[in-house]
N, CA and C atoms as a LAMMPS dump frame, in Angstrom:
ITEM: TIMESTEP
0
ITEM: NUMBER OF ATOMS
237
ITEM: BOX BOUNDS ff ff ff
-5.0000000000000000e+02 5.0000000000000000e+02
-5.0000000000000000e+02 5.0000000000000000e+02
-5.0000000000000000e+02 5.0000000000000000e+02
ITEM: ATOMS id mol type element x y z
1 1 1 N 312.059 -106.563 352.631
2 1 2 C 312.017 -107.784 351.853
3 1 3 C 312.911 -107.642 350.657
4 2 1 N 313.813 -108.633 350.487
5 2 2 C 314.736 -108.595 349.359
6 2 3 C 314.102 -109.155 348.125
7 3 1 N 314.398 -108.524 347.048
8 3 2 C 313.804 -108.921 345.737
9 3 3 C 314.638 -110.043 345.114
10 4 1 N 313.904 -111.012 344.595
11 4 2 C 314.552 -112.104 343.898
12 4 3 C 314.523 -111.871 342.513
13 5 1 N 315.747 -111.94 341.835
14 5 2 C 315.867 -111.734 340.402
15 5 3 C 315.41 -112.971 339.678
16 6 1 N 314.843 -112.719 338.476
17 6 2 C 314.414 -113.827 337.643
18 6 3 C 315.239 -113.745 336.345
19 7 1 N 315.355 -114.948 335.69
20 7 2 C 316.083 -114.967 334.383
21 7 3 C 315.049 -115.089 333.359
22 8 1 N 315.06 -114.246 332.392
23 8 2 C 314.195 -114.359 331.238
24 8 3 C 314.814 -113.773 329.967
25 9 1 N 314.264 -114.08 328.875
26 9 2 C 314.734 -113.519 327.638
27 9 3 C 315.915 -114.396 327.118
28 10 1 N 316.606 -113.879 326.055
29 10 2 C 317.745 -114.585 325.488
30 10 3 C 317.314 -115.695 324.624
31 11 1 N 318.288 -116.569 324.281
32 11 2 C 318.019 -117.702 323.429
33 11 3 C 317.922 -118.977 324.236
34 12 1 N 316.761 -119.526 324.155
35 12 2 C 316.42 -120.64 324.994
36 12 3 C 317.265 -121.88 324.653
37 13 1 N 317.595 -122.089 323.391
38 13 2 C 318.427 -123.269 323.04
39 13 3 C 319.764 -123.105 323.606
40 14 1 N 320.345 -121.939 323.539
41 14 2 C 321.743 -121.681 324.009
42 14 3 C 321.685 -121.822 325.567
43 15 1 N 320.649 -121.261 326.121
44 15 2 C 320.523 -121.348 327.605
45 15 3 C 320.545 -122.771 328.078
46 16 1 N 319.711 -123.62 327.416
47 16 2 C 319.569 -125.034 327.836
48 16 3 C 320.922 -125.741 327.685
49 17 1 N 321.589 -125.484 326.545
50 17 2 C 322.893 -126.157 326.252
51 17 3 C 323.88 -125.729 327.347
52 18 1 N 323.967 -124.432 327.599
53 18 2 C 324.905 -123.863 328.657
54 18 3 C 324.542 -124.427 330.05
55 19 1 N 323.302 -124.525 330.293
56 19 2 C 322.844 -125.003 331.585
57 19 3 C 323.353 -126.366 331.856
58 20 1 N 323.204 -127.307 330.869
59 20 2 C 323.668 -128.666 331.056
60 20 3 C 325.162 -128.685 331.119
61 21 1 N 325.863 -127.91 330.211
62 21 2 C 327.339 -127.936 330.188
63 21 3 C 327.903 -127.398 331.571
64 22 1 N 327.236 -126.346 332.108
65 22 2 C 327.779 -125.798 333.303
66 22 3 C 327.489 -126.808 334.48
67 23 1 N 326.448 -127.387 334.4
68 23 2 C 326.068 -128.429 335.46
69 23 3 C 327.104 -129.549 335.562
70 24 1 N 327.464 -130.058 334.387
71 24 2 C 328.549 -131.077 334.211
72 24 3 C 329.878 -130.547 334.634
73 25 1 N 330.161 -129.218 334.255
74 25 2 C 331.422 -128.673 334.456
75 25 3 C 331.619 -128.403 335.984
76 26 1 N 330.533 -128.078 336.698
77 26 2 C 330.615 -127.948 338.212
78 26 3 C 330.963 -129.189 338.928
79 27 1 N 330.838 -130.317 338.179
80 27 2 C 331.108 -131.578 338.845
81 27 3 C 332.508 -132.084 338.371
82 28 1 N 332.979 -131.841 337.149
83 28 2 C 334.107 -132.5 336.627
84 28 3 C 335.263 -131.559 336.262
85 29 1 N 334.973 -130.306 335.975
86 29 2 C 336.016 -129.301 335.525
87 29 3 C 336.592 -128.673 336.83
88 30 1 N 337.875 -128.836 337.139
89 30 2 C 338.395 -128.293 338.435
90 30 3 C 338.266 -126.837 338.606
91 31 1 N 338.476 -125.99 337.574
92 31 2 C 338.399 -124.54 337.779
93 31 3 C 336.942 -124.082 337.906
94 32 1 N 336.097 -124.646 337.032
95 32 2 C 334.636 -124.234 337.201
96 32 3 C 334.102 -124.792 338.526
97 33 1 N 334.505 -125.972 338.997
98 33 2 C 334.013 -126.591 340.209
99 33 3 C 334.485 -125.654 341.381
100 34 1 N 335.697 -125.274 341.46
101 34 2 C 336.199 -124.366 342.511
102 34 3 C 335.415 -123.072 342.549
103 35 1 N 335.227 -122.567 341.358
104 35 2 C 334.463 -121.289 341.28
105 35 3 C 333.05 -121.466 341.782
106 36 1 N 332.38 -122.469 341.322
107 36 2 C 330.942 -122.801 341.828
108 36 3 C 330.994 -122.934 343.336
109 37 1 N 331.889 -123.761 343.886
110 37 2 C 331.928 -124.127 345.271
111 37 3 C 332.287 -122.829 346.139
112 38 1 N 333.004 -121.935 345.561
113 38 2 C 333.371 -120.668 346.307
114 38 3 C 332.141 -119.807 346.394
115 39 1 N 331.371 -119.74 345.227
116 39 2 C 330.168 -118.994 345.294
117 39 3 C 329.165 -119.549 346.286
118 40 1 N 328.974 -120.917 346.247
119 40 2 C 328.084 -121.568 347.223
120 40 3 C 328.424 -121.314 348.661
121 41 1 N 329.743 -121.354 348.914
122 41 2 C 330.247 -121.142 350.289
123 41 3 C 329.984 -119.716 350.702
124 42 1 N 329.925 -118.798 349.747
125 42 2 C 329.731 -117.421 350.035
126 42 3 C 328.205 -117.151 350.365
127 43 1 N 327.336 -118.161 350.173
128 43 2 C 325.999 -118.015 350.494
129 43 3 C 325.062 -117.811 349.246
130 44 1 N 325.654 -117.896 348.033
131 44 2 C 324.821 -117.74 346.837
132 44 3 C 323.945 -118.924 346.679
133 45 1 N 322.696 -118.635 346.049
134 45 2 C 321.774 -119.742 345.842
135 45 3 C 322.367 -120.578 344.696
136 46 1 N 321.886 -121.818 344.629
137 46 2 C 322.417 -122.845 343.635
138 46 3 C 322.32 -122.363 342.244
139 47 1 N 321.087 -121.797 341.912
140 47 2 C 320.854 -121.346 340.533
141 47 3 C 321.704 -120.159 340.198
142 48 1 N 321.95 -119.217 341.174
143 48 2 C 322.771 -118.035 340.962
144 48 3 C 324.19 -118.484 340.684
145 49 1 N 324.651 -119.427 341.427
146 49 2 C 326.049 -119.924 341.24
147 49 3 C 326.181 -120.681 339.888
148 50 1 N 325.15 -121.411 339.521
149 50 2 C 325.148 -122.134 338.309
150 50 3 C 325.084 -121.207 337.088
151 51 1 N 324.378 -120.12 337.13
152 51 2 C 324.344 -119.076 336.047
153 51 3 C 325.665 -118.412 335.942
154 52 1 N 326.313 -118.197 337.087
155 52 2 C 327.684 -117.516 337.06
156 52 3 C 328.629 -118.557 336.469
157 53 1 N 328.458 -119.828 336.667
158 53 2 C 329.341 -120.819 336.084
159 53 3 C 329.105 -120.907 334.561
160 54 1 N 327.862 -120.82 334.2
161 54 2 C 327.492 -120.748 332.83
162 54 3 C 328.128 -119.589 332.061
163 55 1 N 328.071 -118.49 332.696
164 55 2 C 328.686 -117.254 332.078
165 55 3 C 330.227 -117.383 331.998
166 56 1 N 330.806 -117.952 333.012
167 56 2 C 332.341 -118.123 332.972
168 56 3 C 332.624 -119.199 331.832
169 57 1 N 331.848 -120.219 331.718
170 57 2 C 332.006 -121.186 330.682
171 57 3 C 331.943 -120.566 329.303
172 58 1 N 330.881 -119.747 329.106
173 58 2 C 330.623 -119.066 327.871
174 58 3 C 331.881 -118.118 327.547
175 59 1 N 332.402 -117.475 328.529
176 59 2 C 333.568 -116.596 328.304
177 59 3 C 334.722 -117.38 327.875
178 60 1 N 334.966 -118.558 328.465
179 60 2 C 336.064 -119.406 328.082
180 60 3 C 335.887 -119.935 326.647
181 61 1 N 334.652 -120.367 326.321
182 61 2 C 334.314 -120.78 324.934
183 61 3 C 334.511 -119.637 323.96
184 62 1 N 334.066 -118.432 324.156
185 62 2 C 334.256 -117.357 323.262
186 62 3 C 335.737 -117.105 323.107
187 63 1 N 336.579 -117.143 324.081
188 63 2 C 337.991 -116.959 323.902
189 63 3 C 338.614 -118.019 323.06
190 64 1 N 338.167 -119.238 323.243
191 64 2 C 338.677 -120.306 322.446
192 64 3 C 338.342 -120.186 320.949
193 65 1 N 337.117 -119.681 320.681
194 65 2 C 336.696 -119.436 319.304
195 65 3 C 337.475 -118.305 318.713
196 66 1 N 337.651 -117.198 319.521
197 66 2 C 338.384 -116.03 319.058
198 66 3 C 339.853 -116.364 318.696
199 67 1 N 340.496 -117.192 319.628
200 67 2 C 341.947 -117.506 319.343
201 67 3 C 342.092 -118.764 318.497
202 68 1 N 341.024 -119.441 318.159
203 68 2 C 341.099 -120.669 317.37
204 68 3 C 341.899 -121.843 318.074
205 69 1 N 341.674 -121.936 319.38
206 69 2 C 342.298 -122.94 320.144
207 69 3 C 341.325 -124.077 320.467
208 70 1 N 341.824 -125.275 320.844
209 70 2 C 341.001 -126.422 321.265
210 70 3 C 340.935 -126.391 322.751
211 71 1 N 339.982 -127.152 323.239
212 71 2 C 339.875 -127.264 324.729
213 71 3 C 341.056 -128.002 325.303
214 72 1 N 341.674 -127.53 326.388
215 72 2 C 342.777 -128.208 327.019
216 72 3 C 342.38 -128.41 328.533
217 73 1 N 342.341 -129.605 328.949
218 73 2 C 342.117 -129.835 330.349
219 73 3 C 343.368 -129.488 331.18
220 74 1 N 343.262 -129.337 332.444
221 74 2 C 344.371 -129.049 333.228
222 74 3 C 345.465 -130.114 333.163
223 75 1 N 345.04 -131.416 333.01
224 75 2 C 346.037 -132.543 332.875
225 75 3 C 346.828 -132.366 331.613
226 76 1 N 346.153 -131.935 330.511
227 76 2 C 346.928 -131.707 329.235
228 76 3 C 347.946 -130.57 329.304
229 77 1 N 347.487 -129.571 330.064
230 77 2 C 348.378 -128.325 330.167
231 77 3 C 349.583 -128.661 331.037
232 78 1 N 349.414 -129.394 332.034
233 78 2 C 350.537 -129.747 332.944
234 78 3 C 351.535 -130.721 332.265
235 79 1 N 351.05 -131.516 331.368
236 79 2 C 351.943 -132.539 330.729
237 79 3 C 352.921 -131.943 329.72
């Protein structure tokens, strides 16, 4: 029998905010969407893929804060 991991601990307010942001990003952000779909195609559960998208989004946001940059969509970068 395979063990199922559970998510617990951490900051609930941050987790809720990232959960909703990642959910929206998997629908509208091209890079996060491709990442999420790749994980789902590989057989990952929806919640596992969503938590991975949350982590990726948090990494991007931390880098933005560290470098003092604003969010740039792929359309803005290409222009």
